[in-house]
All heavy atoms as an XYZ file, in Angstrom:
938
protein
N      44.318     36.321     26.059
C      44.109     37.317     25.033
C      45.357     38.188     24.948
O      45.658     38.916     25.875
C      42.914     38.196     25.380
C      41.632     37.452     25.559
S      40.940     37.248     23.962
C      39.241     37.257     24.269
N      46.088     38.070     23.875
C      47.291     38.868     23.720
C      48.510     38.108     24.190
O      48.464     36.927     24.500
N      49.616     38.814     24.287
C      50.879     38.179     24.635
C      51.293     38.392     26.078
O      52.237     37.790     26.535
C      51.986     38.712     23.721
C      51.739     38.312     22.282
O      51.169     37.272     22.026
N      52.180     39.144     21.354
N      50.639     39.268     26.781
C      51.049     39.609     28.137
C      50.498     38.595     29.138
O      49.309     38.312     29.173
C      50.527     41.008     28.487
C      51.017     41.503     29.818
C      50.492     42.894     30.109
O      50.389     43.701     29.168
O      50.195     43.153     31.279
N      51.394     38.026     29.944
C      50.989     37.096     30.984
C      50.558     37.882     32.215
O      51.155     38.887     32.563
C      52.149     36.181     31.365
C      52.601     35.193     30.302
C      53.805     34.408     30.799
C      51.480     34.248     29.929
N      49.501     37.413     32.851
C      49.053     38.060     34.083
C      48.229     37.077     34.894
O      47.848     36.006     34.415
C      48.218     39.309     33.773
O      46.920     38.935     33.365
N      47.964     37.451     36.113
C      47.126     36.600     36.957
C      45.685     36.555     36.440
O      44.940     35.651     36.785
C      47.131     37.103     38.408
O      46.691     38.459     38.436
C      48.506     36.982     39.024
N      45.304     37.502     35.600
C      43.949     37.512     35.037
C      43.707     36.274     34.165
O      42.587     35.802     34.036
C      43.686     38.788     34.238
C      43.694     40.052     35.082
C      42.551     40.073     36.060
C      42.502     41.387     36.820
N      41.376     41.473     37.723
N      44.769     35.743     33.562
C      44.658     34.500     32.797
C      44.372     33.317     33.707
O      43.599     32.420     33.365
N      44.994     33.318     34.879
C      44.734     32.274     35.868
C      43.302     32.362     36.381
O      42.652     31.340     36.605
C      45.704     32.388     37.041
C      47.146     32.125     36.635
O      47.366     31.424     35.624
O      48.051     32.640     37.324
N      42.829     33.578     36.578
C      41.447     33.776     37.036
C      40.480     33.233     35.987
O      39.501     32.556     36.320
C      41.160     35.273     37.335
C      39.690     35.509     37.610
C      42.012     35.754     38.505
N      40.768     33.508     34.706
C      39.935     32.986     33.627
C      39.882     31.454     33.687
O      38.806     30.853     33.640
C      40.481     33.441     32.265
C      39.730     32.846     31.104
C      38.587     33.465     30.615
C      40.142     31.667     30.506
C      37.874     32.917     29.557
C      39.441     31.108     29.455
C      38.306     31.733     28.985
O      37.606     31.179     27.949
N      41.033     30.826     33.812
C      41.099     29.366     33.865
C      40.330     28.814     35.058
O      39.622     27.804     34.947
C      42.556     28.899     33.937
O      43.241     29.279     32.768
N      40.448     29.475     36.184
C      39.716     29.039     37.370
C      38.203     29.156     37.135
O      37.440     28.272     37.523
C      40.129     29.852     38.603
C      39.452     29.374     39.852
C      39.882     28.227     40.494
C      38.358     30.060     40.369
C      39.241     27.767     41.640
C      37.714     29.613     41.513
C      38.153     28.462     42.154
N      37.780     30.234     36.496
C      36.354     30.408     36.207
C      35.816     29.303     35.312
O      34.743     28.752     35.561
N      36.573     28.966     34.283
C      36.167     27.878     33.387
C      36.128     26.560     34.155
O      35.199     25.754     33.991
C      37.109     27.784     32.162
C      36.943     29.021     31.272
C      36.853     26.507     31.369
C      35.554     29.206     30.663
N      37.100     26.341     35.028
C      37.117     25.131     35.849
C      35.868     25.046     36.732
O      35.246     23.984     36.848
C      38.385     25.084     36.696
C      38.539     23.865     37.598
C      38.664     22.598     36.770
C      39.758     24.042     38.493
N      35.499     26.154     37.367
C      34.271     26.180     38.170
C      33.047     25.799     37.326
O      32.221     24.988     37.752
C      34.040     27.577     38.750
C      34.511     27.900     40.140
C      34.147     29.337     40.496
C      33.997     26.950     41.171
N      32.945     26.394     36.153
C      31.812     26.100     35.275
C      31.822     24.631     34.855
O      30.766     23.986     34.812
C      31.824     27.012     34.050
C      31.720     28.523     34.321
C      31.742     29.292     33.009
C      30.494     28.864     35.139
N      32.997     24.091     34.575
C      33.110     22.680     34.202
C      32.662     21.769     35.347
O      31.915     20.807     35.132
C      34.559     22.325     33.859
C      35.023     22.742     32.504
C      36.424     22.237     32.228
O      36.565     21.045     31.883
O      37.371     23.036     32.347
N      33.141     22.063     36.548
C      32.830     21.200     37.690
C      31.337     21.164     37.999
O      30.809     20.118     38.358
C      33.599     21.664     38.936
C      35.064     21.381     38.867
S      35.978     21.660     40.410
C      35.292     23.131     41.077
N      30.676     22.284     37.875
C      29.276     22.339     38.282
C      28.287     22.053     37.151
O      27.114     21.787     37.420
C      28.973     23.668     38.976
C      29.512     23.690     40.375
C      30.797     24.132     40.628
C      28.757     23.228     41.435
C      31.319     24.122     41.907
C      29.254     23.203     42.723
C      30.553     23.654     42.962
N      28.741     22.100     35.893
C      27.860     21.706     34.790
C      28.136     20.283     34.325
O      27.278     19.655     33.705
C      28.016     22.623     33.556
O      29.346     22.515     33.059
C      27.648     24.055     33.873
N      29.346     19.796     34.584
C      29.733     18.484     34.077
C      30.069     18.528     32.594
O      30.192     17.491     31.953
N      30.223     19.726     32.047
C      30.528     19.885     30.626
C      31.935     20.470     30.471
O      32.413     21.181     31.337
C      29.519     20.809     29.960
C      28.106     20.265     29.987
C      27.195     21.082     29.110
C      25.800     20.536     29.105
N      25.685     19.189     28.569
N      32.526     20.156     29.331
C      33.837     20.702     29.007
C      33.675     21.786     27.953
O      32.739     21.745     27.161
C      34.747     19.608     28.464
C      35.054     18.576     29.502
C      36.020     17.571     28.998
N      36.366     16.686     30.110
C      37.114     15.645     29.983
N      37.615     15.320     28.812
N      37.391     14.906     31.021
N      34.601     22.720     27.906
C      34.520     23.764     26.880
C      34.588     23.199     25.460
O      34.152     23.846     24.515
C      35.741     24.653     27.148
C      36.173     24.333     28.525
C      35.713     22.939     28.819
N      35.089     21.972     25.337
C      35.232     21.348     24.018
C      34.070     20.421     23.669
O      34.139     19.719     22.664
C      36.554     20.548     23.973
O      36.560     19.598     25.050
C      37.756     21.468     24.080
N      33.012     20.404     24.470
C      31.850     19.548     24.189
C      31.295     19.831     22.798
O      31.310     20.972     22.325
C      30.743     19.772     25.215
C      30.915     18.943     26.473
O      31.919     18.225     26.614
O      30.021     19.017     27.322
N      30.778     18.791     22.184
C      30.222     18.884     20.831
C      29.120     19.944     20.717
O      28.945     20.549     19.676
C      29.640     17.521     20.419
C      30.666     16.423     20.308
C      31.342     16.420     18.960
O      30.694     16.775     17.963
O      32.527     16.061     18.919
N      28.374     20.160     21.775
C      27.250     21.103     21.734
C      27.656     22.562     21.636
O      26.830     23.415     21.340
N      28.918     22.839     21.886
C      29.383     24.219     21.852
C      29.935     24.553     20.473
O      31.126     24.450     20.218
C      30.413     24.482     22.945
C      29.897     24.230     24.333
C      30.642     23.531     25.248
C      28.643     24.682     24.706
C      30.161     23.299     26.530
C      28.154     24.452     25.985
C      28.918     23.761     26.895
N      29.033     24.926     19.592
C      29.386     25.302     18.218
C      28.706     26.619     17.890
O      27.827     27.072     18.620
C      28.895     24.246     17.220
C      29.437     22.864     17.434
C      28.800     21.908     16.450
C      29.163     20.487     16.795
N      28.403     19.512     16.044
N      29.088     27.181     16.786
C      28.420     28.373     16.255
C      28.252     29.474     17.303
O      27.159     29.985     17.534
C      27.073     27.999     15.648
C      27.190     27.013     14.508
C      25.849     26.548     13.988
O      24.841     27.205     14.262
O      25.832     25.515     13.312
N      29.336     29.796     17.981
C      29.310     30.896     18.928
C      28.899     30.523     20.341
O      29.021     31.323     21.254
N      28.364     29.315     20.533
C      28.001     28.895     21.889
C      29.250     28.370     22.575
O      30.031     27.626     21.991
C      26.920     27.814     21.858
C      26.374     27.394     23.224
C      25.715     28.584     23.936
C      25.375     26.269     23.078
N      29.450     28.782     23.798
C      30.590     28.339     24.595
C      30.068     27.935     25.968
O      28.905     28.167     26.295
C      31.600     29.478     24.743
O      31.013     30.550     25.470
N      30.920     27.328     26.752
C      30.534     26.972     28.118
C      30.111     28.219     28.875
O      29.087     28.227     29.570
C      31.696     26.260     28.823
C      31.466     25.836     30.269
C      30.268     24.907     30.386
C      32.714     25.170     30.826
N      30.863     29.289     28.716
C      30.548     30.562     29.374
C      29.149     31.043     28.964
O      28.319     31.370     29.818
C      31.612     31.602     29.007
C      31.369     32.949     29.590
N      31.927     33.351     30.782
C      30.636     33.994     29.144
C      31.545     34.585     31.052
N      30.762     35.001     30.066
N      28.877     31.070     27.669
C      27.568     31.538     27.180
C      26.440     30.600     27.566
O      25.323     31.045     27.847
C      27.598     31.727     25.662
C      28.493     32.876     25.253
O      28.798     33.750     26.047
N      28.929     32.847     24.012
N      26.714     29.295     27.569
C      25.731     28.293     27.974
C      25.221     28.578     29.386
O      24.020     28.574     29.646
C      26.376     26.899     27.887
C      25.573     25.780     28.462
C      24.471     25.280     27.789
C      25.943     25.195     29.665
C      23.735     24.226     28.322
C      25.225     24.148     30.204
C      24.120     23.658     29.528
N      26.157     28.850     30.294
C      25.793     29.136     31.688
C      25.121     30.505     31.779
O      24.077     30.648     32.430
C      27.037     29.059     32.600
C      26.713     29.551     34.007
C      27.587     27.640     32.625
N      25.691     31.490     31.115
C      25.158     32.856     31.177
C      23.702     32.923     30.716
O      22.877     33.602     31.324
C      26.024     33.785     30.323
C      25.688     35.242     30.460
C      26.676     36.076     29.670
C      26.396     37.549     29.852
N      27.379     38.357     29.128
N      23.371     32.193     29.649
C      22.007     32.206     29.121
C      21.016     31.520     30.056
O      19.824     31.815     30.023
C      21.972     31.534     27.746
C      22.659     32.348     26.675
C      22.770     31.615     25.344
O      22.227     30.495     25.204
O      23.422     32.170     24.436
N      21.488     30.618     30.892
C      20.595     29.855     31.765
C      20.301     30.545     33.098
O      19.265     30.270     33.714
C      21.189     28.477     32.034
N      21.183     31.413     33.527
C      21.012     32.020     34.856
C      20.052     33.186     34.834
O      19.975     33.889     33.850
C      22.359     32.493     35.392
C      23.360     31.420     35.737
C      24.577     32.048     36.393
C      22.809     30.353     36.635
N      19.352     33.412     35.917
C      19.272     32.586     37.127
C      18.110     31.592     37.090
O      18.037     30.691     37.924
C      19.043     33.617     38.231
C      18.229     34.683     37.573
C      18.721     34.723     36.129
N      17.221     31.717     36.148
C      15.985     30.932     36.159
C      16.177     29.444     35.922
O      15.418     28.631     36.437
C      14.979     31.456     35.115
C      14.497     32.861     35.356
C      15.432     33.901     34.758
O      16.303     33.547     33.934
O      15.316     35.072     35.140
N      17.171     29.062     35.147
C      17.291     27.664     34.753
C      18.547     26.994     35.301
O      19.124     26.140     34.648
C      17.249     27.556     33.228
C      15.938     28.026     32.625
C      15.956     27.884     31.137
N      17.283     28.297     30.703
C      17.876     27.956     29.560
N      17.304     27.278     28.711
N      19.075     28.362     29.252
N      18.936     27.346     36.493
C      20.150     26.772     37.080
C      20.018     25.253     37.196
O      20.985     24.523     36.996
C      20.514     27.422     38.431
C      19.531     27.062     39.509
C      21.925     27.066     38.839
N      18.836     24.751     37.475
C      18.662     23.306     37.609
C      18.809     22.591     36.270
O      19.067     21.399     36.235
C      17.308     22.950     38.236
O      16.264     23.550     37.464
C      17.230     23.434     39.669
N      18.671     23.320     35.171
C      18.847     22.718     33.844
C      20.312     22.553     33.471
O      20.643     21.714     32.637
C      18.178     23.578     32.759
C      16.674     23.621     32.890
O      16.099     22.775     33.606
O      16.060     24.514     32.276
N      21.179     23.352     34.073
C      22.585     23.306     33.677
C      23.481     22.615     34.691
O      24.611     22.271     34.375
C      23.142     24.718     33.379
C      23.081     25.611     34.609
C      22.436     25.326     32.189
C      23.823     26.923     34.455
N      22.979     22.381     35.897
C      23.815     21.723     36.903
C      24.058     20.276     36.496
O      23.190     19.644     35.909
C      23.187     21.799     38.304
C      24.097     21.181     39.353
C      21.873     21.098     38.359
C      24.596     22.154     40.327
N      25.237     19.793     36.782
C      25.577     18.410     36.490
C      24.578     17.498     37.205
O      24.462     17.540     38.430
C      27.001     18.128     36.984
C      27.505     16.748     36.644
O      26.711     15.884     36.221
O      28.714     16.524     36.811
N      23.834     16.680     36.474
C      22.825     15.814     37.097
C      23.422     14.857     38.116
O      22.753     14.468     39.078
C      22.201     15.049     35.930
C      22.866     15.497     34.700
C      23.872     16.548     35.033
N      24.679     14.499     37.946
C      25.325     13.602     38.914
C      25.448     14.292     40.266
O      25.232     13.676     41.311
C      26.702     13.138     38.391
C      26.497     12.269     37.148
C      27.479     12.390     39.462
C      27.774     11.950     36.401
N      25.763     15.594     40.268
C      25.835     16.334     41.534
C      24.482     16.352     42.233
O      24.396     16.153     43.446
C      26.294     17.777     41.288
C      27.739     17.997     40.913
C      27.986     19.478     40.642
C      28.663     17.495     41.989
N      23.434     16.595     41.470
C      22.090     16.619     42.065
C      21.726     15.260     42.648
O      21.231     15.170     43.776
C      21.050     17.024     41.021
C      20.956     18.487     40.671
C      19.881     18.703     39.616
C      20.667     19.332     41.892
N      21.953     14.207     41.891
C      21.603     12.866     42.350
C      22.381     12.469     43.596
O      21.830     11.841     44.498
C      21.817     11.840     41.229
C      20.809     11.957     40.110
C      19.371     11.910     40.605
O      18.996     11.081     41.425
N      18.564     12.851     40.134
N      23.654     12.829     43.656
C      24.460     12.521     44.833
C      23.906     13.214     46.078
O      23.827     12.629     47.146
C      25.925     12.927     44.620
C      26.694     11.966     43.759
C      26.786     10.579     44.377
O      27.099     10.450     45.572
O      26.526      9.600     43.637
N      23.534     14.476     45.922
C      22.988     15.232     47.065
C      21.652     14.641     47.508
O      21.380     14.539     48.705
C      22.808     16.702     46.699
C      24.064     17.463     46.359
C      24.896     17.842     47.565
N      24.194     18.465     48.643
C      23.908     19.766     48.758
N      24.290     20.598     47.823
N      23.275     20.224     49.800
N      20.819     14.254     46.564
C      19.513     13.654     46.889
C      19.726     12.308     47.572
O      19.096     12.007     48.587
C      18.644     13.521     45.616
C      18.240     14.922     45.121
C      17.418     12.661     45.885
C      17.662     14.952     43.728
N      20.654     11.515     47.033
C      20.936     10.189     47.587
C      21.459     10.283     49.018
O      21.094      9.486     49.877
C      21.946      9.471     46.690
C      22.127      8.012     47.025
C      22.857      7.260     45.926
C      24.319      7.611     45.899
N      25.075      6.786     44.939
N      22.313     11.273     49.289
C      22.862     11.450     50.644
C      21.861     12.089     51.590
O      22.108     12.185     52.783
C      24.113     12.314     50.597
C      25.311     11.620     50.040
C      26.546     12.440     50.240
N      26.270     13.849     50.015
C      27.112     14.710     49.478
N      28.293     14.314     49.123
N      26.790     15.962     49.299
N      20.751     12.574     51.046
C      19.748     13.212     51.886
C      20.075     14.643     52.249
O      19.483     15.209     53.165
N      21.017     15.251     51.535
C      21.394     16.631     51.829
C      20.680     17.617     50.920
O      20.925     18.813     50.988
C      22.915     16.840     51.702
O      23.334     16.465     50.387
C      23.661     16.012     52.733
N      19.803     17.108     50.071
C      19.029     17.973     49.182
C      17.696     17.307     48.920
O      17.631     16.127     48.601
C      19.775     18.182     47.864
C      19.110     19.068     46.822
C      19.074     20.512     47.313
C      19.861     19.007     45.517
N      16.636     18.056     49.068
C      15.297     17.550     48.799
C      14.913     17.986     47.399
O      14.769     19.166     47.134
C      14.321     18.112     49.846
C      12.902     17.653     49.620
O      12.573     17.045     48.603
N      12.066     17.948     50.595
N      14.730     17.013     46.481
C      14.468     17.386     45.096
C      13.157     18.142     44.932
O      12.985     18.886     43.979
C      14.533     16.178     44.165
C      13.475     15.136     44.369
C      13.691     13.926     43.465
O      14.001     14.112     42.278
O      13.544     12.809     43.959
N      12.230     18.000     45.867
C      10.958     18.716     45.762
C      11.070     20.173     46.186
O      10.253     20.994     45.810
C       9.885     18.014     46.597
C       9.596     16.620     46.076
O       9.626     16.384     44.873
N       9.354     15.692     46.983
N      12.094     20.489     46.978
C      12.226     21.867     47.461
C      13.380     22.604     46.807
O      13.734     23.689     47.228
C      12.416     21.869     48.979
O      13.676     21.337     49.306
N      13.968     22.028     45.785
C      15.150     22.626     45.167
C      14.896     24.034     44.667
O      15.739     24.896     44.802
C      15.645     21.737     44.014
C      16.898     22.219     43.306
C      18.059     22.269     44.271
C      17.225     21.343     42.131
N      13.733     24.292     44.112
C      13.455     25.592     43.523
C      13.568     26.762     44.471
O      13.867     27.861     44.061
N      13.354     26.572     45.750
C      13.355     27.711     46.647
C      14.375     27.634     47.751
O      14.348     28.431     48.659
N      15.280     26.698     47.680
C      16.138     26.591     48.846
C      17.496     27.258     48.663
O      17.869     27.704     47.591
C      16.197     25.144     49.345
C      17.209     24.242     48.714
O      18.008     24.672     47.894
O      17.193     23.076     49.108
N      18.200     27.310     49.763
C      19.487     28.009     49.817
C      20.485     27.406     48.844
O      21.324     28.113     48.287
C      20.046     28.010     51.271
C      21.279     28.902     51.406
C      20.354     26.614     51.747
C      20.967     30.354     51.414
N      20.380     26.095     48.606
C      21.293     25.447     47.674
C      21.203     26.078     46.288
O      22.211     26.301     45.630
C      21.002     23.950     47.553
C      21.415     23.180     48.794
O      22.344     23.620     49.482
O      20.794     22.138     49.069
N      19.996     26.365     45.859
C      19.797     26.941     44.529
C      20.414     28.336     44.441
O      21.082     28.669     43.467
C      18.308     26.993     44.203
C      17.942     27.381     42.787
C      18.547     26.420     41.787
C      16.432     27.399     42.632
N      20.219     29.138     45.474
C      20.815     30.480     45.485
C      22.340     30.393     45.501
O      23.026     31.165     44.830
C      20.287     31.276     46.673
C      18.811     31.638     46.526
C      18.361     32.657     47.551
N      18.501     32.230     48.922
C      17.581     31.540     49.613
N      16.450     31.204     49.037
N      17.800     31.210     50.867
N      22.861     29.432     46.236
C      24.316     29.271     46.285
C      24.855     28.769     44.952
O      25.921     29.209     44.513
C      24.703     28.324     47.420
S      24.483     29.091     49.049
N      24.144     27.871     44.301
C      24.560     27.417     42.970
C      24.599     28.579     41.995
O      25.536     28.709     41.201
C      23.620     26.334     42.449
C      23.807     24.952     43.047
C      22.661     24.036     42.630
C      25.139     24.365     42.642
N      23.583     29.428     42.054
C      23.585     30.619     41.207
C      24.812     31.475     41.489
O      25.467     31.959     40.561
C      22.315     31.446     41.418
C      21.234     31.111     40.437
O      21.462     31.094     39.236
N      20.052     30.834     40.937
N      25.142     31.645     42.752
C      26.318     32.452     43.119
C      27.609     31.826     42.612
O      28.514     32.536     42.153
C      26.386     32.626     44.631
O      25.290     33.377     45.094
N      27.709     30.509     42.686
C      28.902     29.826     42.181
C      29.021     30.032     40.678
O      30.096     30.368     40.163
C      28.860     28.324     42.535
C      29.049     28.146     44.037
C      29.921     27.548     41.745
C      28.749     26.750     44.543
N      27.901     29.847     39.963
C      27.925     30.047     38.518
C      28.258     31.500     38.165
O      29.022     31.762     37.241
C      26.604     29.638     37.878
C      26.455     28.152     37.688
C      25.386     27.476     38.228
C      27.382     27.431     36.952
C      25.231     26.111     38.039
C      27.247     26.065     36.749
C      26.165     25.405     37.304
N      27.698     32.442     38.902
C      27.990     33.857     38.644
C      29.470     34.157     38.873
O      30.080     34.922     38.122
C      27.116     34.744     39.522
C      25.667     34.766     39.081
C      24.735     35.435     40.085
O      25.220     35.938     41.127
O      23.528     35.436     39.827
N      30.047     33.534     39.883
C      31.483     33.705     40.144
C      32.295     33.144     38.979
O      33.238     33.787     38.497
C      31.881     33.036     41.469
O      31.100     33.605     42.531
C      33.359     33.209     41.761
N      31.917     31.969     38.504
C      32.599     31.380     37.354
C      32.488     32.250     36.115
O      33.448     32.401     35.358
N      31.313     32.848     35.925
C      31.118     33.734     34.776
C      31.971     34.988     34.875
O      32.572     35.427     33.896
C      29.642     34.124     34.642
C      28.698     33.031     34.172
C      27.248     33.528     34.216
C      29.051     32.553     32.775
N      32.019     35.575     36.068
C      32.818     36.785     36.258
C      34.300     36.485     36.032
O      35.012     37.271     35.394
C      32.606     37.363     37.668
O      31.216     37.602     37.868
C      33.363     38.661     37.850
N      34.744     35.341     36.515
C      36.146     34.963     36.335
C      36.474     34.724     34.862
O      37.591     34.991     34.425
C      36.459     33.691     37.117
S      36.503     33.894     38.898
N      35.513     34.204     34.108
C      35.789     33.829     32.720
C      35.276     34.857     31.714
O      35.039     34.534     30.555
C      35.193     32.448     32.419
O      33.791     32.446     32.579
N      35.136     36.090     32.158
C      34.767     37.170     31.237
C      35.802     37.275     30.135
O      36.992     37.029     30.364
C      34.691     38.508     31.973
O      33.640     38.508     32.887
N      35.350     37.656     28.940
C      36.295     37.786     27.813
C      37.379     38.818     28.105
O      38.545     38.587     27.853
C      35.542     38.180     26.542
C      35.083     37.026     25.744
C      34.637     37.470     24.371
C      34.342     36.245     23.545
N      34.092     36.543     22.166
N      36.978     39.943     28.625
C      37.930     41.006     28.895
C      38.612     40.789     30.243
O      37.945     40.671     31.270
C      37.224     42.361     28.907
O      38.093     43.358     29.389
N      39.942     40.748     30.264
C      40.654     40.592     31.533
C      40.307     41.687     32.543
O      40.327     41.453     33.746
C      42.130     40.683     31.136
C      42.168     40.318     29.693
C      40.860     40.792     29.120
N      39.957     42.869     32.058
C      39.640     43.981     32.957
C      38.315     43.765     33.687
O      38.082     44.382     34.727
C      39.606     45.294     32.186
C      40.903     45.588     31.492
N      42.067     45.861     32.175
C      41.229     45.607     30.178
C      43.054     46.059     31.323
N      42.572     45.908     30.092
N      37.456     42.896     33.161
C      36.171     42.607     33.794
C      36.272     41.493     34.828
O      35.334     41.254     35.582
C      35.138     42.228     32.736
C      34.783     43.355     31.803
C      33.832     42.918     30.690
O      33.390     41.750     30.681
O      33.555     43.754     29.816
N      37.397     40.796     34.863
C      37.575     39.676     35.789
C      37.928     40.193     37.172
O      38.615     41.191     37.325
C      38.688     38.750     35.294
C      38.349     38.140     33.958
C      39.481     37.280     33.436
N      39.273     37.072     32.002
C      40.229     36.880     31.131
N      41.490     36.843     31.525
N      39.939     36.712     29.858
N      37.445     39.486     38.185
C      37.736     39.890     39.557
C      39.070     39.287     39.992
O      39.584     38.367     39.372
C      36.594     39.478     40.518
C      36.349     37.967     40.493
C      35.339     40.226     40.185
C      35.276     37.502     41.461
N      39.625     39.843     41.055
C      40.870     39.330     41.612
C      40.599     38.015     42.331
O      39.509     37.785     42.856
C      41.471     40.328     42.604
C      41.965     41.588     41.925
O      42.438     41.503     40.778
O      41.873     42.668     42.550
N      41.613     37.181     42.385
C      41.464     35.876     43.016
C      41.112     36.002     44.497
O      40.377     35.171     45.026
C      42.757     35.079     42.823
C      42.573     33.606     42.788
S      41.405     33.115     41.505
C      40.881     31.584     42.211
N      41.592     37.032     45.157
C      41.240     37.215     46.572
C      39.738     37.463     46.717
O      39.119     37.000     47.690
C      42.043     38.365     47.190
O      41.772     39.575     46.509
N      39.138     38.155     45.752
C      37.690     38.373     45.777
C      36.934     37.077     45.487
O      35.859     36.838     46.039
C      37.288     39.454     44.776
C      37.846     40.822     45.144
O      38.033     41.086     46.354
O      38.104     41.620     44.222
N      37.514     36.246     44.635
C      36.910     34.937     44.350
C      36.868     34.109     45.626
O      35.842     33.513     45.958
C      37.698     34.190     43.237
C      37.185     32.762     43.079
C      37.624     34.931     41.925
N      37.975     34.082     46.345
C      38.048     33.319     47.592
C      37.003     33.836     48.579
O      36.289     33.048     49.216
C      39.467     33.379     48.199
C      39.500     32.790     49.598
C      40.457     32.673     47.286
N      36.873     35.140     48.695
C      35.887     35.728     49.602
C      34.472     35.293     49.213
O      33.681     34.893     50.074
C      35.997     37.271     49.591
O      37.306     37.639     50.020
C      34.957     37.906     50.485
N      34.166     35.350     47.915
C      32.839     34.949     47.450
C      32.563     33.477     47.740
O      31.490     33.116     48.216
C      32.691     35.209     45.945
C      32.521     36.665     45.580
C      32.444     36.821     44.062
C      32.252     38.248     43.664
N      30.887     38.702     43.780
N      33.539     32.630     47.451
C      33.342     31.197     47.671
C      33.230     30.866     49.159
O      32.441     29.997     49.546
C      34.458     30.393     47.009
C      34.472     30.444     45.474
C      35.672     29.677     44.929
C      33.175     29.922     44.877
N      33.977     31.557     49.993
C      33.867     31.348     51.445
C      32.505     31.794     51.962
O      31.914     31.146     52.841
C      34.982     32.072     52.187
S      36.593     31.280     52.004
N      31.981     32.875     51.417
C      30.638     33.346     51.789
C      29.590     32.312     51.402
O      28.674     32.019     52.174
C      30.339     34.699     51.103
O      31.310     35.653     51.541
C      28.950     35.191     51.444
N      29.738     31.739     50.230
C      28.798     30.700     49.774
C      28.903     29.482     50.711
O      27.875     28.944     51.141
C      29.095     30.300     48.312
C      28.797     31.471     47.377
C      28.301     29.060     47.913
C      29.361     31.324     45.982
N      30.122     29.070     51.007
C      30.323     27.935     51.925
C      29.656     28.197     53.269
O      28.975     27.326     53.829
C      31.814     27.688     52.125
C      32.102     26.532     53.082
C      33.472     26.587     53.673
N      33.644     27.839     54.413
C      34.812     28.401     54.670
N      35.928     27.822     54.264
N      34.893     29.522     55.351
N      29.823     29.390     53.788
C      29.259     29.729     55.098
C      27.730     29.736     55.077
O      27.088     29.416     56.085
C      29.794     31.072     55.590
C      31.287     31.031     55.887
O      31.848     29.912     56.006
O      31.901     32.097     55.973
N      27.134     30.083     53.953
C      25.671     30.028     53.832
C      25.184     28.579     53.826
O      24.131     28.270     54.365
C      25.216     30.733     52.562
C      25.285     32.232     52.644
C      24.819     32.870     51.357
C      24.965     34.368     51.426
N      24.632     35.018     50.143
N      25.964     27.717     53.203
C      25.586     26.307     53.118
C      25.843     25.555     54.412
O      25.111     24.642     54.763
C      26.343     25.617     51.981
C      25.902     25.975     50.575
C      26.876     25.406     49.544
C      24.497     25.472     50.306
N      26.907     25.937     55.107
C      27.301     25.254     56.340
C      27.578     26.261     57.434
O      28.730     26.485     57.808
C      28.548     24.401     56.096
C      28.389     23.400     55.017
N      27.644     22.258     55.181
C      28.870     23.366     53.752
C      27.667     21.571     54.063
N      28.392     22.219     53.182
N      26.525     26.896     57.966
C      26.751     27.878     59.036
C      27.359     27.214     60.275
O      27.062     26.065     60.564
C      25.366     28.440     59.349
C      24.397     27.605     58.599
C      25.139     26.701     57.670
N      28.213     27.949     60.946
C      28.873     27.377     62.130
C      28.021     27.487     63.352
O      27.089     28.136     63.506
C      30.212     28.085     62.394
O      29.986     29.491     62.491
C      31.199     27.744     61.330
């Protein structure tokens, strides 16, 4: 937004990348028309419908490996962590650069999520 380069632009790109990786959708998908964007698609779904927006391939891989029980998805730690990942992506990809968090805070958030999923 504008002509000034800053790290906030990199944070925005990283946020969109996070949303792409976990939804399996691109910002240029045909479904994103008339004001709907990848950012808004995720924002409208959280937190109640996270299972509706997650890339189905990610879910199937976790179920196939036995690291996720599809019957307990609604209440388990994985779901809360997915919500946190999506929220991080949303914060990074806020329209206003002033609303975006610093990359060091992103790293802290993602490390916290990792530690919840894989406690030492």
